[in-house]
C-alpha positions as CSV (number, residue, x, y, z in Angstrom):
1,X,-36.8,18.9,-42.7
2,X,-38.3,16.0,-44.5
3,X,-41.9,16.4,-45.7
4,X,-43.7,13.1,-44.8
5,X,-46.0,13.5,-47.8
6,X,-43.0,13.3,-50.1
7,X,-41.7,10.0,-48.7
8,X,-42.4,6.9,-50.8
9,X,-43.8,3.9,-49.1
10,X,-45.6,5.7,-46.2
11,X,-48.9,3.9,-46.0
12,X,-52.0,3.9,-43.8
13,X,-52.2,0.6,-42.1
14,X,-54.3,-1.1,-39.4
15,X,-51.9,-1.8,-36.5
16,X,-52.3,-4.0,-33.4
17,X,-51.8,-1.6,-30.5
18,X,-50.2,-4.3,-28.6
19,X,-47.3,-4.2,-31.1
20,X,-46.6,-0.6,-30.3
21,X,-44.0,0.1,-27.6
22,X,-45.9,1.6,-24.6
23,X,-43.0,3.6,-23.1
24,X,-41.9,7.0,-24.3
25,X,-39.4,6.3,-27.1
26,X,-36.6,8.3,-28.5
27,X,-38.9,10.9,-30.1
28,X,-41.6,11.4,-27.4
29,X,-41.7,14.7,-25.6
30,X,-45.0,14.3,-23.7
31,X,-45.2,14.3,-19.9
32,X,-47.7,15.2,-17.2
33,X,-50.8,15.2,-19.4
34,X,-54.4,14.4,-18.7
35,X,-55.8,11.8,-21.2
36,X,-59.4,12.6,-20.3
37,X,-60.1,15.3,-22.9
38,X,-58.4,13.3,-25.6
39,X,-60.3,10.1,-24.7
40,X,-63.6,12.1,-24.9
41,X,-62.5,13.5,-28.3
42,X,-61.7,10.0,-29.7
43,X,-65.0,8.7,-28.4
44,X,-66.9,11.5,-30.0
45,X,-65.1,11.9,-33.3
46,X,-62.8,9.0,-33.7
47,X,-59.1,9.1,-34.7
48,X,-59.0,12.0,-37.1
49,X,-55.2,12.3,-37.2
50,X,-53.5,8.9,-37.4
51,X,-50.3,8.4,-35.4
52,X,-47.0,8.2,-37.2
53,X,-45.0,5.1,-36.6
54,X,-41.8,3.5,-37.7
55,X,-41.4,-0.3,-37.6
56,X,-38.6,-2.8,-37.2
57,X,-37.8,-6.2,-38.7
58,X,-39.5,-7.9,-35.7
59,X,-42.9,-6.4,-36.3
60,X,-42.6,-3.9,-33.4
61,X,-43.4,-0.2,-33.8
62,X,-41.9,2.9,-32.3
63,X,-44.0,6.1,-32.1
64,X,-42.7,9.0,-34.1
65,X,-45.7,11.2,-33.4
66,X,-49.0,10.5,-31.6
67,X,-47.8,9.1,-28.3
68,X,-50.8,10.5,-26.4
69,X,-53.2,9.3,-29.0
70,X,-51.8,5.7,-28.7
71,X,-52.0,6.0,-24.9
72,X,-55.6,7.2,-25.0
73,X,-56.6,4.4,-27.4
74,X,-55.0,1.8,-25.2
75,X,-56.8,3.3,-22.2
76,X,-60.1,2.9,-24.1
77,X,-59.2,-0.9,-24.6
78,X,-59.1,-0.4,-28.4
79,X,-57.2,-3.3,-30.1
80,X,-56.3,-1.8,-33.4
81,X,-56.0,1.6,-35.0
82,X,-55.1,3.0,-38.4
83,X,-51.6,4.5,-38.4
84,X,-49.2,5.9,-40.9
85,X,-46.2,3.7,-41.2
86,X,-42.7,4.9,-42.2
87,X,-40.7,2.2,-43.9
88,X,-37.7,0.9,-41.9
89,X,-34.7,3.2,-42.1
90,X,-36.5,5.5,-44.6
91,X,-36.1,8.6,-42.4
92,X,-33.1,9.5,-40.2
93,X,-33.8,9.5,-36.5
94,X,-33.1,13.3,-36.3
95,X,-35.8,13.9,-38.9
96,X,-38.2,11.7,-36.9
97,X,-37.5,13.8,-33.8
98,X,-38.2,17.0,-35.6
99,X,-41.5,15.6,-36.9
100,X,-42.5,15.0,-33.3
101,X,-41.4,18.4,-32.2
102,X,-43.3,20.3,-34.9
103,X,-46.3,18.1,-34.5
104,X,-46.5,19.0,-30.8
105,X,-45.7,22.7,-31.2
106,X,-48.4,23.1,-33.8
107,X,-51.2,22.3,-31.2
108,X,-49.8,23.2,-27.8
109,X,-47.1,24.7,-25.6
110,X,-44.8,22.2,-23.9
111,X,-44.5,22.3,-20.1
112,X,-41.0,22.7,-18.6
113,X,-40.5,19.0,-18.2
114,X,-41.4,18.4,-21.9
115,X,-39.0,21.2,-22.9
116,X,-36.3,19.4,-21.0
117,X,-37.2,16.2,-22.8
118,X,-37.2,17.9,-26.2
119,X,-33.8,19.6,-25.7
120,X,-32.2,16.4,-24.4
121,X,-33.3,14.5,-27.5
122,X,-32.2,17.3,-29.8
123,X,-28.8,17.3,-28.0
124,X,-28.3,13.8,-29.3
125,X,-28.4,14.9,-32.9
126,X,-27.6,18.6,-33.2
127,X,-24.8,20.8,-32.0
128,X,-25.2,23.2,-29.1
129,X,-25.1,26.1,-31.6
130,X,-27.9,24.7,-33.7
131,X,-30.1,24.1,-30.7
132,X,-29.5,27.6,-29.2
133,X,-29.9,29.3,-32.6
134,X,-32.7,27.3,-34.1
135,X,-34.8,25.5,-31.5
136,X,-34.8,27.2,-28.1
137,X,-36.9,30.2,-29.3
138,X,-39.4,27.7,-30.8
139,X,-39.8,26.3,-27.2
140,X,-40.3,29.8,-25.8
141,X,-36.9,29.8,-24.1
142,X,-34.1,32.4,-24.0
143,X,-31.6,31.3,-26.7
144,X,-28.5,30.9,-24.6
145,X,-26.2,28.1,-23.4
146,X,-27.0,28.6,-19.7
147,X,-30.7,28.0,-20.2
148,X,-29.9,25.0,-22.4
149,X,-27.6,23.6,-19.7
150,X,-30.3,24.0,-17.0
151,X,-32.9,22.1,-18.9
152,X,-30.5,19.3,-19.9
153,X,-29.4,19.0,-16.2
154,X,-33.0,19.0,-15.1
155,X,-33.9,16.1,-17.4
156,X,-30.8,14.2,-16.3
157,X,-31.0,14.6,-12.6
158,X,-34.6,14.9,-11.6
159,X,-36.7,12.0,-10.5
160,X,-40.3,11.3,-11.7
161,X,-41.6,12.8,-8.5
162,X,-39.9,16.2,-9.0
163,X,-40.8,16.2,-12.7
164,X,-44.5,15.6,-11.9
165,X,-44.5,18.5,-9.4
166,X,-43.0,20.8,-12.0
167,X,-45.4,19.6,-14.7
168,X,-48.4,20.1,-12.4
169,X,-47.3,23.6,-11.4
170,X,-46.6,22.7,-7.8
171,X,-42.9,23.5,-8.1
172,X,-41.5,26.1,-10.4
173,X,-38.7,25.1,-12.8
174,X,-36.3,27.6,-11.3
175,X,-36.9,26.4,-7.7
176,X,-36.6,22.8,-8.9
177,X,-33.1,23.6,-10.1
178,X,-32.2,24.8,-6.6
179,X,-32.7,21.1,-5.6
180,X,-30.5,19.7,-8.3
181,X,-27.4,19.4,-6.1
182,X,-29.2,17.8,-3.2
183,X,-29.1,14.0,-2.7
184,X,-32.2,12.2,-3.9
185,X,-33.6,11.6,-0.4
186,X,-33.4,15.3,0.5
187,X,-34.8,16.3,-2.8
188,X,-37.7,13.9,-2.4
189,X,-38.5,15.3,1.1
190,X,-38.7,18.9,-0.2
191,X,-40.7,17.9,-3.3
192,X,-43.2,16.1,-1.0
193,X,-43.6,19.2,1.1
194,X,-44.1,21.4,-2.0
195,X,-46.7,18.9,-3.4
196,X,-48.6,18.6,-0.1
197,X,-48.9,22.3,0.7
198,X,-49.5,25.4,-1.5
199,X,-46.7,27.9,-1.9
200,X,-46.1,30.8,-4.2
201,X,-42.9,30.7,-6.2
202,X,-41.1,33.1,-3.8
203,X,-42.3,31.0,-0.8
204,X,-40.9,27.9,-2.4
205,X,-37.5,29.6,-2.7
206,X,-37.7,30.7,1.0
207,X,-38.6,27.2,2.1
208,X,-35.7,25.6,0.2
209,X,-33.3,28.3,1.6
210,X,-34.4,28.0,5.2
211,X,-34.4,24.2,5.2
212,X,-31.1,23.7,3.5
213,X,-29.5,26.4,5.8
214,X,-30.9,24.8,8.9
215,X,-29.7,21.4,7.9
216,X,-26.2,22.8,7.5
217,X,-26.2,24.9,10.7
218,X,-27.8,22.3,13.0
219,X,-25.8,19.4,11.5
220,X,-29.0,17.5,10.5
221,X,-30.2,16.1,7.3
222,X,-33.0,17.8,5.4
223,X,-35.5,15.0,6.1
224,X,-34.6,15.4,9.8
225,X,-35.3,19.1,9.7
226,X,-38.7,18.4,8.1
227,X,-39.5,15.7,10.6
228,X,-39.3,18.3,13.4
229,X,-42.4,18.0,15.7
230,X,-43.4,21.6,15.0
231,X,-43.1,21.1,11.3
232,X,-45.3,18.0,11.4
233,X,-47.8,19.8,13.6
234,X,-48.2,22.6,11.1
235,X,-48.5,20.3,8.1
236,X,-51.0,18.1,9.9
237,X,-53.2,21.0,11.4
238,X,-56.7,20.3,10.1
239,X,-57.9,23.8,11.1
240,X,-55.7,25.5,8.5
241,X,-56.0,25.3,4.7
242,X,-52.9,24.7,2.6
243,X,-51.9,28.4,2.0
244,X,-52.3,29.1,5.7
245,X,-50.1,26.1,6.5
246,X,-47.5,27.3,4.0
247,X,-47.3,30.8,5.6
248,X,-47.2,29.4,9.1
249,X,-44.4,27.0,8.2
250,X,-42.3,29.7,6.5
251,X,-42.8,31.9,9.6
252,X,-41.6,29.0,11.9
253,X,-38.6,28.1,9.7
254,X,-37.6,31.7,9.4
255,X,-37.7,32.2,13.2
256,X,-35.7,29.0,13.7
257,X,-33.2,30.1,11.0
258,X,-32.8,33.7,12.2
259,X,-33.9,33.8,15.8
260,X,-32.3,37.2,16.6
261,X,-33.8,38.9,13.6
262,X,-37.2,37.4,14.2
263,X,-37.1,38.6,17.8
264,X,-36.1,42.1,16.7
265,X,-38.9,42.2,14.2
266,X,-41.4,41.0,16.8
267,X,-40.2,43.6,19.4
268,X,-40.3,46.4,16.8
269,X,-43.9,45.4,15.8
270,X,-44.9,45.5,19.5
271,X,-43.4,49.0,20.0
272,X,-45.3,50.3,17.0
273,X,-48.5,48.6,18.0
274,X,-48.3,50.2,21.5
275,X,-48.2,53.7,19.9
276,X,-51.9,53.4,19.0
277,X,-51.3,54.9,15.6
278,X,-54.0,56.1,13.2
279,X,-54.8,53.3,10.7
280,X,-53.6,55.5,7.9
281,X,-50.1,55.9,9.5
282,X,-47.4,53.2,9.1
283,X,-43.9,53.0,10.6
284,X,-41.7,50.3,9.1
285,X,-38.1,49.2,9.4
286,X,-35.8,48.3,6.4
287,X,-35.4,44.6,5.4
288,X,-33.3,42.8,8.0
289,X,-32.8,46.2,9.7
290,X,-30.0,46.8,7.2
291,X,-30.5,50.6,7.1
292,X,-30.2,52.9,10.1
293,X,-33.3,54.7,8.9
294,X,-37.0,53.9,9.4
295,X,-39.9,54.7,7.1
296,X,-43.0,56.8,8.0
297,X,-46.0,56.6,5.7
298,X,-49.0,58.9,6.2
299,X,-52.1,58.7,4.0
300,X,-54.3,61.8,4.1
301,X,-57.1,63.4,2.2
302,X,-56.1,67.1,2.5
303,X,-53.9,69.5,4.4
304,X,-56.2,69.6,7.4
305,X,-56.3,65.8,7.7
306,X,-52.5,65.7,7.4
307,X,-52.2,68.3,10.2
308,X,-54.5,66.3,12.4
309,X,-52.7,63.0,11.8
310,X,-49.3,64.6,12.5
311,X,-50.5,66.3,15.7
312,X,-51.9,62.9,16.9
313,X,-48.6,61.3,15.9
314,X,-46.6,63.9,17.8
315,X,-48.6,63.2,21.0
316,X,-47.4,59.6,21.0
317,X,-44.3,58.5,22.8
318,X,-42.1,58.4,19.7
319,X,-38.9,58.0,21.7
320,X,-39.7,54.3,22.0
321,X,-39.0,53.8,18.3
322,X,-35.4,52.6,17.6
323,X,-33.3,49.6,17.1
324,X,-35.2,46.9,19.1
325,X,-31.9,45.4,20.5
326,X,-31.1,48.7,22.2
327,X,-32.7,50.1,25.3
328,X,-34.0,53.3,23.7
329,X,-34.9,54.7,27.2
330,X,-37.6,52.1,27.8
331,X,-35.9,50.7,30.9
332,X,-36.5,47.0,29.8
């Protein structure tokens, strides 16, 4: 790793910001950031740490480190800024990239999108073994090829919309990767849904599973599944907040995806509710009714209270409990 202080010819120089390329160059790994705090810092204390640039023969500059500082200065309508300039071809591109990486890691943790950017750029200059052994742990990632492959794939396949959702925490990286094999239109429809409502990470996975399964089973596209009138009614219901809409939508999609199971669960809940159980007594079925056994849970303070609860329980019509798709002597 090159020490910038040991390089001859690096000088502080006033630079016209218009001469600095405004798009993320080959060394940038910043995405989904809020310039507000940085702008306020620059307004209050000035540019304490000059950006590092490398120039070309045409008088244009590429940012090695300090992309966000340059963006903030441009937002402030500043015309010039003092920068450190690396002479043309003085430092190999791989070393410039590492300067950016360490400059960022010294002050913050990269978000998942930025980690994908960093690994993709490292992949241009270093072997897979070097990246896994030397750099993935620096990024807080498990040092293995599978994780590296996931982040490279994410950077390659995901559109800006999906990356923004991940960077803002509206969509988890793991669930974003469940969308990687979808066509862009389907992926966009699901990302839109995740961005507009509020789901937990597990709820995101359920939504993706239900919608993709329904599209396959019903012979529809994913956008068609999500344009269903009931889906639109839930999403547009002004009487519910976002988490409530999310739970209602998952419940609807689940019933639509597994109608027999949903009916069985509903029937079972009704049977248990009709027993008028003590609030400290619960009867539950196994997930998906996979087990032939049911679970009874009784909370009690002492032996006397346990006896009372069990006696009350025994007075109920317990024969009603059973597989809801069977008669169980109910005559229905």
